[in-house]
C-alpha positions, -999 to +999 in steps of 0.1 A: +779+810+155+761+778+146+732+774+124+701+758+138+685+731+114+651+714+123+646+679+111+611+670+097+604+649+129+613+680+152+590+702+131+561+677+135+568+674+173+566+711+177+534+714+159+519+686+179+531+702+211+516+736+199+482+720+191+482+701+225+490+733+245+465+754+225+437+728+230+445+722+267+457+756+280+447+781+254+462+800+225+483+824+245+499+800+267+508+778+237+524+807+219+543+819+250+556+783+257+566+777+221+584+811+221+604+803+251+612+768+238+624+780+205+644+808+223+662+780+244+668+761+211+683+793+195+706+796+225+723+765+210+737+788+182+762+803+208+762+774+234+760+741+213+773+720+242+749+734+268+730+700+268+741+666+280+754+638+259+730+610+255+758+584+258+769+598+291+735+589+306+723+559+286+740+530+271+738+540+234+767+550+212+754+583+197+768+619+194+733+632+203+728+657+230+697+668+248+683+694+272+651+694+292+625+722+289+590+721+306+583+685+304+600+680+269+633+668+259+650+684+229+675+660+212+702+674+188+735+670+174+763+693+166+780+688+132+804+714+118+787+747+116+752+733+123+730+722+153+706+698+140+674+695+161+665+658+159+633+658+179+614+673+207+597+647+228+573+647+258+590+634+289+566+604+289+578+593+255+600+562+251+629+582+235+651+552+234+626+533+211+617+564+190+652+576+183+673+545+184+649+515+181+659+503+214+629+486+234+632+492+270+602+475+281+609+449+308+599+413+298+577+411+329+556+440+316+553+423+282+543+391+299+517+408+321+500+425+291+505+394+269+524+415+242 
């Protein structure tokens, strides 16, 4: 069985998600959702390859994997006897930029917004 390790970024993201859910949907909803999410993450102890490889879907050379849970992507990597939770990102986040520093904004958009 693998050991789950959370990075500081993943912990911050989970706390941010908890706060958002509590403020918008109430404390009980927030607790239940985080409980289900962390249960899914704990499943990685037994099934570390249950997610998809990022490199199979996106043009980036990485060993990161991910799975989707209720509008959030959980990014992780398996190394030896550990499953390291890299980050938990909202589906609207630009994860390519956040995780890999790759800007995916089309030039037309930058020109339009004069950025």
